[in-house]
C-alpha positions as CSV (number, residue, x, y, z in Angstrom):
1,X,-39.1,20.6,-11.4
2,X,-37.7,19.2,-8.1
3,X,-39.7,19.0,-4.9
4,X,-37.4,19.6,-1.9
5,X,-40.0,19.6,0.8
6,X,-43.8,19.1,1.1
7,X,-44.3,22.8,0.4
8,X,-41.2,23.9,-1.7
9,X,-40.8,23.4,-5.4
10,X,-37.8,24.6,-7.4
11,X,-38.0,24.9,-11.2
12,X,-34.7,24.7,-13.0
13,X,-34.3,25.2,-16.8
14,X,-33.8,21.5,-17.6
15,X,-36.1,19.6,-19.9
16,X,-34.8,16.1,-20.2
17,X,-35.6,14.0,-23.2
18,X,-37.6,10.8,-22.5
19,X,-34.5,8.6,-22.6
20,X,-32.8,10.9,-20.1
21,X,-35.8,11.1,-17.8
22,X,-36.1,7.3,-17.8
23,X,-32.5,7.0,-16.9
24,X,-32.9,9.4,-13.9
25,X,-35.7,7.2,-12.6
26,X,-33.7,4.0,-13.1
27,X,-30.8,5.3,-11.2
28,X,-33.0,6.3,-8.2
29,X,-33.0,2.7,-7.1
30,X,-29.5,1.5,-8.2
31,X,-26.2,2.2,-6.6
32,X,-23.9,1.6,-9.6
33,X,-24.5,2.6,-13.2
34,X,-22.5,2.5,-16.5
35,X,-23.9,4.8,-19.1
36,X,-22.4,4.6,-22.7
37,X,-23.6,7.5,-24.9
38,X,-23.1,8.6,-28.5
39,X,-21.8,12.1,-29.1
40,X,-24.4,14.9,-28.6
41,X,-26.6,12.6,-26.4
42,X,-26.4,15.2,-23.7
43,X,-24.6,13.2,-21.1
44,X,-22.8,16.1,-19.3
45,X,-26.1,18.1,-18.9
46,X,-27.8,14.9,-17.8
47,X,-25.0,14.1,-15.3
48,X,-25.0,17.6,-13.8
49,X,-28.7,17.6,-13.3
50,X,-28.7,14.2,-11.8
51,X,-26.2,15.5,-9.2
52,X,-28.3,18.5,-8.6
53,X,-31.4,16.4,-8.1
54,X,-29.6,14.2,-5.6
55,X,-28.1,17.2,-3.8
56,X,-31.5,18.9,-3.3
57,X,-33.4,15.8,-2.3
58,X,-30.8,14.2,0.0
59,X,-29.6,16.9,2.4
60,X,-27.8,15.9,5.6
61,X,-24.6,17.7,4.4
62,X,-24.4,15.4,1.4
63,X,-21.2,15.6,-0.7
64,X,-21.1,14.9,-4.5
65,X,-18.4,15.0,-7.1
66,X,-18.2,15.3,-10.8
67,X,-14.9,14.1,-12.4
68,X,-13.7,14.9,-15.9
69,X,-10.4,13.4,-17.2
70,X,-8.7,16.8,-16.6
71,X,-9.6,19.7,-14.3
72,X,-9.5,22.1,-17.2
73,X,-12.1,20.0,-19.0
74,X,-14.4,20.0,-15.9
75,X,-14.1,23.8,-15.8
76,X,-14.6,24.4,-19.5
77,X,-17.4,21.9,-20.1
78,X,-19.3,21.3,-16.9
79,X,-18.8,24.3,-14.7
80,X,-21.1,26.6,-16.7
81,X,-23.8,23.9,-16.7
82,X,-23.6,23.5,-12.9
83,X,-23.9,27.2,-12.3
84,X,-26.7,27.7,-14.9
85,X,-28.9,24.9,-13.6
86,X,-28.2,25.8,-9.9
87,X,-28.9,29.6,-10.1
88,X,-32.7,29.4,-9.8
89,X,-32.2,27.7,-6.4
90,X,-32.4,30.3,-3.6
91,X,-29.6,30.5,-1.0
92,X,-26.9,28.8,-3.1
93,X,-23.2,29.7,-2.7
94,X,-20.9,29.5,-5.7
95,X,-17.2,29.1,-5.2
96,X,-15.3,29.9,-8.4
97,X,-11.9,28.9,-7.1
98,X,-12.9,25.4,-5.9
99,X,-15.5,24.9,-8.7
100,X,-18.0,24.2,-5.9
101,X,-21.7,24.9,-5.4
102,X,-23.2,24.8,-1.9
103,X,-26.9,24.3,-1.5
104,X,-29.2,25.7,1.3
105,X,-29.8,22.2,2.7
106,X,-26.1,21.7,3.4
107,X,-25.4,19.6,0.3
108,X,-22.4,20.3,-2.0
109,X,-21.3,19.5,-5.5
110,X,-17.7,19.9,-6.6
111,X,-16.1,19.5,-10.0
112,X,-12.7,17.8,-10.1
113,X,-10.2,16.4,-12.6
114,X,-9.0,12.8,-12.7
115,X,-5.5,14.2,-13.2
116,X,-5.4,15.2,-9.5
117,X,-7.3,12.4,-7.7
118,X,-5.4,12.8,-4.5
119,X,-7.5,15.9,-3.8
120,X,-10.3,13.5,-2.7
121,X,-8.3,11.3,-0.4
122,X,-9.7,11.2,3.1
123,X,-13.1,12.7,2.2
124,X,-16.5,11.2,2.2
125,X,-18.9,11.2,-0.8
126,X,-22.5,10.4,-1.2
127,X,-22.3,10.1,-5.0
128,X,-20.0,10.7,-7.9
129,X,-20.1,10.9,-11.7
130,X,-17.0,9.9,-13.7
131,X,-17.5,11.5,-17.1
132,X,-15.5,10.1,-20.0
133,X,-14.3,7.3,-17.9
134,X,-12.5,5.6,-20.8
135,X,-9.8,8.4,-20.5
136,X,-9.2,7.8,-16.8
137,X,-7.0,5.4,-14.8
138,X,-8.9,2.6,-13.1
139,X,-7.1,3.4,-9.9
140,X,-9.1,6.6,-9.5
141,X,-12.1,4.6,-8.5
142,X,-10.5,1.6,-6.8
143,X,-8.0,3.5,-4.7
144,X,-9.7,6.8,-4.0
145,X,-13.4,7.0,-4.8
146,X,-14.5,3.5,-3.6
147,X,-13.2,4.2,-0.1
148,X,-14.7,7.7,-0.1
149,X,-18.2,6.2,-0.9
150,X,-18.1,3.5,1.8
151,X,-19.1,5.6,4.9
152,X,-22.3,6.8,3.3
153,X,-22.9,3.9,1.0
154,X,-22.6,6.3,-1.8
155,X,-23.4,5.7,-5.5
156,X,-21.4,6.1,-8.7
157,X,-22.2,6.6,-12.4
158,X,-19.5,5.9,-15.0
159,X,-20.3,7.5,-18.3
160,X,-18.7,8.3,-21.7
161,X,-18.1,7.3,-25.2
162,X,-16.0,4.1,-26.0
163,X,-12.3,4.4,-26.6
164,X,-11.5,0.8,-27.4
165,X,-11.9,-2.2,-25.2
166,X,-10.3,-0.7,-22.1
167,X,-11.4,-0.4,-18.4
168,X,-14.7,1.3,-19.5
169,X,-15.5,-1.7,-21.7
170,X,-14.7,-4.1,-18.8
171,X,-16.9,-2.2,-16.5
172,X,-19.8,-2.1,-18.9
173,X,-19.6,-5.9,-19.4
174,X,-19.5,-6.3,-15.7
175,X,-22.6,-4.2,-15.2
176,X,-24.5,-6.1,-17.9
177,X,-24.0,-9.3,-15.8
178,X,-25.2,-7.8,-12.5
179,X,-28.8,-7.3,-11.7
180,X,-28.2,-4.7,-9.1
181,X,-26.4,-2.4,-11.7
182,X,-27.6,-0.3,-14.5
183,X,-26.0,-0.9,-17.9
184,X,-27.2,1.5,-20.6
185,X,-25.9,2.0,-24.1
186,X,-27.3,4.6,-26.5
187,X,-26.5,4.5,-30.2
188,X,-27.2,7.5,-32.4
189,X,-28.9,5.3,-35.0
190,X,-31.4,4.2,-32.2
191,X,-32.0,7.3,-30.1
192,X,-33.4,9.6,-32.8
193,X,-31.6,12.6,-31.2
194,X,-29.5,13.4,-34.2
195,X,-31.2,14.0,-37.6
196,X,-30.6,11.0,-39.9
197,X,-29.4,13.3,-42.7
198,X,-26.8,14.8,-40.3
199,X,-25.7,11.3,-39.2
200,X,-25.2,10.3,-42.9
201,X,-23.2,13.5,-43.5
202,X,-21.0,12.8,-40.4
203,X,-20.4,9.2,-41.6
204,X,-19.2,10.5,-45.0
205,X,-16.8,13.0,-43.5
206,X,-15.3,10.7,-40.9
207,X,-13.4,7.4,-41.1
208,X,-15.6,4.4,-40.5
209,X,-13.8,3.6,-37.2
210,X,-14.3,7.2,-36.0
211,X,-18.0,7.2,-36.9
212,X,-18.7,3.8,-35.3
213,X,-16.9,4.8,-32.1
214,X,-18.3,8.3,-31.7
215,X,-21.9,7.7,-32.9
216,X,-22.6,4.0,-32.7
217,X,-20.7,3.3,-29.4
218,X,-18.6,0.6,-30.9
219,X,-16.0,-1.0,-28.6
220,X,-14.3,-2.7,-31.5
221,X,-13.6,0.4,-33.6
222,X,-10.0,1.2,-33.8
223,X,-8.8,4.0,-31.6
224,X,-7.6,7.1,-33.4
225,X,-3.8,7.0,-33.2
226,X,-3.7,3.4,-32.1
227,X,-0.5,1.7,-33.3
228,X,-1.7,-1.9,-33.7
229,X,-5.4,-1.6,-34.7
230,X,-4.9,-2.8,-38.3
231,X,-2.8,-5.8,-37.2
232,X,-5.2,-6.8,-34.5
233,X,-8.3,-6.5,-36.8
234,X,-6.5,-8.5,-39.5
235,X,-5.6,-11.2,-36.9
236,X,-9.2,-11.4,-35.8
237,X,-10.5,-11.6,-39.4
238,X,-7.9,-14.4,-40.2
239,X,-9.0,-16.4,-37.2
240,X,-5.6,-16.0,-35.4
241,X,-7.2,-14.7,-32.3
242,X,-9.4,-17.3,-30.5
243,X,-8.6,-20.5,-28.7
244,X,-4.9,-21.4,-28.8
245,X,-4.3,-24.4,-26.5
246,X,-1.1,-25.0,-24.6
247,X,0.9,-27.9,-26.1
248,X,2.5,-29.9,-23.3
249,X,5.2,-31.3,-25.5
250,X,6.5,-27.7,-26.2
251,X,8.4,-25.5,-23.9
252,X,7.0,-22.1,-22.9
253,X,9.0,-18.9,-23.3
254,X,8.2,-15.7,-21.5
255,X,8.7,-12.1,-22.7
256,X,8.7,-9.3,-20.1
257,X,8.4,-5.6,-19.5
258,X,9.5,-4.9,-16.0
259,X,8.3,-1.8,-14.3
260,X,10.2,-0.3,-11.3
261,X,7.3,1.4,-9.6
262,X,4.4,0.5,-11.9
263,X,3.1,-2.5,-13.9
264,X,5.0,-5.5,-15.1
265,X,3.7,-7.4,-18.1
266,X,4.5,-10.9,-19.3
267,X,3.6,-12.7,-22.5
268,X,3.8,-16.6,-22.6
269,X,4.6,-18.2,-26.0
270,X,5.3,-21.5,-27.7
271,X,7.1,-22.0,-31.0
272,X,5.0,-24.5,-33.0
273,X,6.9,-25.0,-36.1
274,X,6.9,-21.7,-38.0
275,X,4.0,-20.4,-35.8
276,X,4.3,-18.4,-32.6
277,X,1.4,-19.3,-30.3
278,X,0.7,-16.7,-27.6
279,X,-1.0,-18.8,-24.9
280,X,-1.1,-16.6,-21.8
281,X,-0.6,-13.1,-20.4
282,X,0.0,-11.8,-16.9
283,X,0.2,-8.3,-15.6
284,X,0.8,-7.0,-12.1
285,X,1.6,-3.7,-10.4
286,X,3.6,-2.7,-7.4
287,X,5.2,-6.1,-6.9
288,X,8.8,-7.3,-6.7
289,X,10.4,-10.0,-8.7
290,X,9.5,-12.6,-6.1
291,X,5.8,-12.1,-6.9
292,X,6.3,-12.9,-10.5
293,X,8.5,-15.9,-9.7
294,X,5.6,-17.2,-7.7
295,X,3.2,-16.5,-10.6
296,X,5.3,-18.5,-12.9
297,X,5.6,-21.4,-10.4
298,X,1.8,-21.4,-10.0
299,X,1.3,-21.6,-13.8
300,X,3.8,-24.4,-14.0
301,X,1.9,-26.3,-11.3
302,X,-1.7,-25.5,-12.4
303,X,-1.3,-25.6,-16.2
304,X,1.7,-27.7,-16.7
305,X,4.0,-25.1,-18.3
306,X,7.6,-26.2,-18.8
307,X,9.6,-23.1,-19.2
308,X,12.2,-22.7,-21.8
309,X,13.8,-19.2,-21.8
310,X,12.9,-15.9,-20.2
311,X,13.6,-12.7,-22.0
312,X,13.6,-9.1,-20.7
313,X,14.3,-5.6,-22.0
314,X,17.8,-4.1,-22.0
315,X,17.2,-2.1,-18.8
316,X,17.4,-5.3,-16.8
317,X,21.2,-5.0,-16.9
318,X,21.2,-1.5,-15.2
319,X,22.5,-1.7,-11.7
320,X,20.3,-0.3,-9.0
321,X,21.8,2.3,-6.6
322,X,20.6,0.6,-3.5
323,X,21.9,-2.9,-4.0
324,X,24.6,-2.4,-6.6
325,X,23.1,-5.3,-8.5
326,X,21.3,-5.5,-11.8
327,X,17.8,-7.0,-11.9
328,X,19.3,-9.8,-13.9
329,X,21.6,-10.6,-11.0
330,X,18.7,-10.3,-8.5
331,X,16.6,-12.7,-10.6
332,X,19.4,-15.2,-10.7
333,X,19.4,-15.3,-6.9
334,X,15.7,-16.3,-7.2
335,X,16.4,-19.1,-9.7
336,X,15.3,-17.1,-12.8
337,X,17.8,-16.6,-15.6
338,X,16.9,-13.7,-18.0
339,X,18.3,-13.2,-21.4
340,X,18.5,-9.5,-22.2
341,X,17.1,-8.4,-25.5
342,X,19.3,-5.9,-27.3
343,X,18.2,-2.3,-27.2
344,X,16.9,-0.5,-30.3
345,X,17.9,3.0,-31.0
346,X,14.4,4.3,-31.8
347,X,11.0,3.5,-30.3
348,X,9.5,3.6,-33.8
349,X,11.7,0.6,-34.8
350,X,10.4,-1.4,-31.8
351,X,6.8,-0.5,-32.7
352,X,7.3,-1.6,-36.3
353,X,8.8,-4.9,-35.1
354,X,5.7,-5.5,-33.0
355,X,3.5,-4.7,-36.0
356,X,5.5,-7.2,-38.0
357,X,5.2,-10.1,-35.5
358,X,1.5,-9.5,-35.1
359,X,1.0,-10.6,-38.7
360,X,2.0,-14.2,-37.9
361,X,1.1,-14.9,-34.3
362,X,-1.8,-16.9,-32.9
363,X,-3.2,-15.4,-29.6
364,X,-5.5,-17.0,-27.1
365,X,-8.4,-14.6,-26.7
366,X,-9.5,-15.7,-23.2
367,X,-6.2,-16.0,-21.4
368,X,-4.7,-13.0,-23.2
369,X,-7.8,-10.8,-22.9
370,X,-6.0,-8.1,-20.8
371,X,-3.0,-8.1,-23.1
372,X,-5.2,-7.7,-26.2
373,X,-6.9,-4.7,-24.6
374,X,-3.4,-3.2,-24.0
375,X,-2.5,-3.7,-27.6
376,X,-5.7,-2.2,-28.9
377,X,-5.4,0.8,-26.6
378,X,-1.7,1.6,-27.2
379,X,-1.6,4.8,-29.1
380,X,0.1,8.1,-29.9
381,X,0.2,10.8,-27.2
382,X,-2.2,13.6,-27.9
383,X,-1.2,17.3,-27.6
384,X,-4.3,19.1,-26.2
385,X,-2.7,22.5,-26.8
386,X,-1.8,22.0,-30.5
387,X,-4.6,19.5,-31.2
388,X,-2.3,17.0,-32.9
389,X,-0.7,13.6,-32.1
390,X,2.8,13.8,-30.8
391,X,5.5,11.6,-32.4
392,X,5.7,9.3,-29.4
393,X,3.5,6.8,-27.6
394,X,1.3,7.7,-24.7
395,X,2.6,6.1,-21.5
396,X,-0.4,4.8,-19.5
397,X,-1.8,1.6,-18.1
398,X,-1.7,-0.1,-21.5
399,X,1.9,0.7,-22.3
400,X,3.4,-2.3,-20.4
401,X,1.6,-5.0,-22.3
402,X,2.6,-3.3,-25.6
403,X,6.2,-2.9,-24.4
404,X,6.3,-6.6,-23.4
405,X,5.2,-7.5,-27.0
406,X,8.0,-5.4,-28.3
407,X,10.4,-7.5,-26.2
408,X,8.9,-10.5,-28.0
409,X,9.1,-8.8,-31.4
410,X,12.7,-7.7,-31.0
411,X,13.8,-10.8,-29.1
412,X,12.4,-13.6,-31.1
413,X,14.8,-13.4,-34.0
414,X,17.5,-12.8,-31.5
415,X,16.6,-16.0,-29.7
416,X,16.3,-18.0,-32.8
417,X,19.7,-16.8,-34.1
418,X,21.3,-17.9,-30.8
419,X,19.5,-21.2,-30.7
420,X,21.8,-24.1,-31.3
421,X,21.2,-27.8,-31.8
422,X,20.8,-28.2,-28.0
423,X,17.4,-29.4,-26.8
424,X,14.6,-27.0,-26.2
425,X,13.4,-29.1,-23.4
426,X,14.0,-27.2,-20.1
427,X,15.7,-28.6,-17.1
428,X,13.6,-30.3,-14.5
429,X,14.4,-28.0,-11.7
430,X,13.5,-24.5,-11.0
431,X,12.8,-21.9,-13.7
432,X,15.7,-22.8,-15.9
């Protein structure tokens, strides 16, 4: 029951569970909330009714948005819920084309897909729900929704089930550390929503990683289709992911994946005898080579890195139409000399090379935190129509860190093979 005025009450067919009711109340006084839920918790029904509650009690031409990863998901999952719970409200208008419900007080709720975020550029919002945020690009909020919420000091709820330690994990950890945020996590073993016998049956029929992720909200469970999950888990168990200090007496090599219009990723390593120590990771987006030169110079100054060799993928040698120069030549003009790692015929061979090298590297967990998230999240592309994994990797925000590791995996033997008796100590000047 929602009271919209001193004399008007509207009863909608929503009976929240105690946990859901409590969450509604907690969010009445908080602007930002991260809600992590096990399967069948009822998060979509909860989210739609939270939006309806706000729409009916705010007024003033308030605007609200519900985002699913894809528009077709929003339509197939949430649209019927929005219409069902809104129909008892007199004077509503339902727009099937725009997946929009207008309320008699001037408020509006619209369903959207994160696959077309530009539809919200230039609009204002009083509140938004991002459902299954683990499957969305972080730029949806930072570039589009955050500005849209500024005018009205709007609120946002991020919700979903974990999909590895990606941006959803980062946001949840951030929310836990901030007193003005809500951070809620609901495990099936604790909520009592699903019968214990049914839970036990599900656990028997699923892999342990699948069960822990879907029902126990585990961030560490391996993603389905993830290429490097076993190798990363083995490295953690063996103690090869932790504190790996920089050794000033050893040179630092870098291994790159350079994006044209998207992210560039760099791994920093030291050869310590037969061990490869991965001591740092950097990732940027939308920047030219000059930016990364400055990053390397800053790390040299701040952390004492003495650079040895810099390795990049084969496409560094491709000449750009505008300048007629390859990026190798452009980099030389900036004082950076790349060695180009030979191309492999098949992506699967590069992935296998990365798997192999992960069995004997030591990785600094703190400085390489973002890189590790990329490796844990790198996975097969999923075909929604056929409901199968395609025989190729998904290209997303995690691909670049994984591709840079493949540069390391393919290039390390190549570098060692070319290494002569000459000193590994780099020259004193510049990057070389």
